[in-house]
N, C-alpha and C positions, 0 to 999 in steps of 0.2 A: 514451460518457459514462454514468456511473452517476447515480442519483437525487441530488437536491440535498443530502439529508441524509447522503450517504455520507461516510466519513472522507476526509481530504484529505492530500496529500503535497506538501511544498515541496522544490524541487530547487536545489542550489547551482550557479550559473553557473561554468563552467570558464574558466581563463585562457588557453586554447589559441587557435589560429586559429579564424576564424569557422565554417568548415566542421565542424571537430571539435566546436565548441560546440553547433551545431545538432544534430549527431549525438547528443551527450550528452543534449540536451534531449528529443529524440525517444525515446531509450532510457529516460530517466527517466519520461516519460509512459506508455511501454509497461509499465514496472514497476508504476506506480500502477494502471493499468487492469487488469492481470492479477491484482493482489492486492485488487481490489474497491474501489479508491480513485479519487477524482478528483484531478487535478492542481490544487493550490492556486495555484501560481505559481512564480517563480524568484527566488532571492536573488542580486543582482548581486555582482560581485567587490568585495573590500574597497577602500575609498577613504577619504582623510582627511576628506572632507566628510561629516558625519553624516546629511545629509538627501538627498543626491544619489544617484540611480541611475546608476552608473558602469560602463561596459563596457571602457574603455581603447580602444586603437587598434592591435590586433595586425597587424603587417606593413603599417601605414599604412591599414588599412581601418576604417571606422566600422561596428561591429557592428549598431548600431540600424537603419541603412539596410537591411542584409541581413535582419535579423529582420523588419522591416516588409514587405519584399518576399516573403520566404519564407512567413510566417504570414498575410499578407494583412490585417493590421490594425495599429493603433498598438501597437507592442511594449512601449511604456512601461507599458501596462496589465497586462502579464504579470509585471512585476518589482517587487520591493521592495528596499530598500537594506540590510536587515539581517534577521537571523532574528527572526520574530515571537514575541511573548511567549506563554507557555503552549503552546509547540510542542515536543514530545518529539524530541530529536535522536538519530538513529541514525548510526553511523559510516559504514556502507556498505549496499549492497543485501543482502548476506548476513545482516547483523545484523537488518535490518528484516524480512526474510522468515522469520527464525527465529521471530518472534512473530506471523506471519500464517497459522498453521496452523489446523486445525479444533479445536485445544485452546486455550482462553483462557489467556493468560500468568498464571502464579502469582507474585504479588508484583511485577509489572512493569506499566507502562502498556500498555493494549490498543490497538494501532494501528488495529484494526478496529471499535472502539467507535463508535457513532453520534456524529457531530460531532467526533470526535477529529482532531487535526492532528499530523503527523509531518514530519520533514525528513531528507533524506540529506545528511550533512555533507561527505562526499568527493564531489568534482565529476566524477570520471572514471568515470561510470556505464557508459560503453561498454566500458572495460577490465574493470570488475568483471563485467559481463555476460559478456564473452568468456571470463573465467576460470572462471565458475560454470556456464555453460550451453554445453556443447560438442557436444551431439548435436542432430540435426534435430528430433526430437520435442520436446525441451526448448525449443528456440528458437521453434518454431511455437506454443507455448503463449502466447508474448508478442506475436507479430507477425502473427497471423492471427485469424480469427473463432473458432478453437479455444479461445482464451483465455477466452471468455465462458462456456464450459462447465467450465472448470477453476479458476475463481477461487474463493478461500475463501468460505465462507458468511458472510453478513452479514445485516443486518436486512431486506434485500430479496431474499435468496437462500434456497433450501432447504439444509438442513444435510447430508443424506446424499448426494444426487446431485450437489451443487455445481452445479446447473443454474439458469439464470435463469428466473424465473417471475413471473407477474402477482400482485399483492397483491389480496386480497379488496376489494370495493367499499367496505367499512367502514373500510379502512385498518388492520385488525387484523394483527398480526404474530406469528409464533411466538416463544416465549420460550426463553431459555437461562439457565443459572445462572452466577452470578459465582464467582470463586475465593474461597477462604476456608474456615475451619474449619467454618462453618455448612453448607457443601455436603454433607459426609458425613453430617450428622444429618438432612438432608432439609428444613431450614428456611431454606435460602438464599433471598434475594430473587431475582427473575427480571428479566432485561433482554432486549432484543430480539436475535434472531438464532438460528442453529441450531448454533453451535459448542458443544463440550463443555468442561467443566472437567477438570483432571487427575483429580479424584476420580471423576467420572462416566465418564470414559474408562477408568479402571482397572477399575471395576466391570463395565462392558459387556464389556471384554476378558476378564476372568475368567469372566464368564457364558458367553461364547462358547466359551472353552477348556473349561469344564465340560461343555457340551453335546457337544463333540467327543470327549471321553474316553469309553471304554467304560463304560456304566452311568451316564454323566453325566445330571443332571436338567435 
């Protein structure tokens, strides 16, 4: 688990059999954790009743009974019946992780901003993961303790080493710049975290290239 003010990720329940549903839920939680998010909850499958959390009965099985047994709690508390307001929707895992890098998205919602909430719209997270992450090192970033040292920087992480660290006792946090034209002029406002804007990333890259060239300053 990340701190309480970490960004959150909602995951769509799949319409498959209960075993595949749970597998998708676990993979969704792994994607959230690896990218520095907490799991906000799950959106149940569509149903004509606008207020009921509905799971259906795949192969004659009541998913709620299995959820309660597997997760060891009242699974109703994990679900909502529709996408929550003010939640940015991403089609799939690939689209979400495109904006979870060390560079703050330009002109797009930042899924790693403090307090932000996002949602994976496509429910087949397991298939998405299998298509995108095919090597053992890639897979281990999500499913072992290694993921804690490779998660993108956020308000509770350092920016360069991507390593978990303790915050100072005062609660002070490192600052980063937002995207926008003001960034290049040096007058951008700062927000928490250690990620870079496209402008700062470009300048630091050029600076490094200059130092590596013969005679570079």
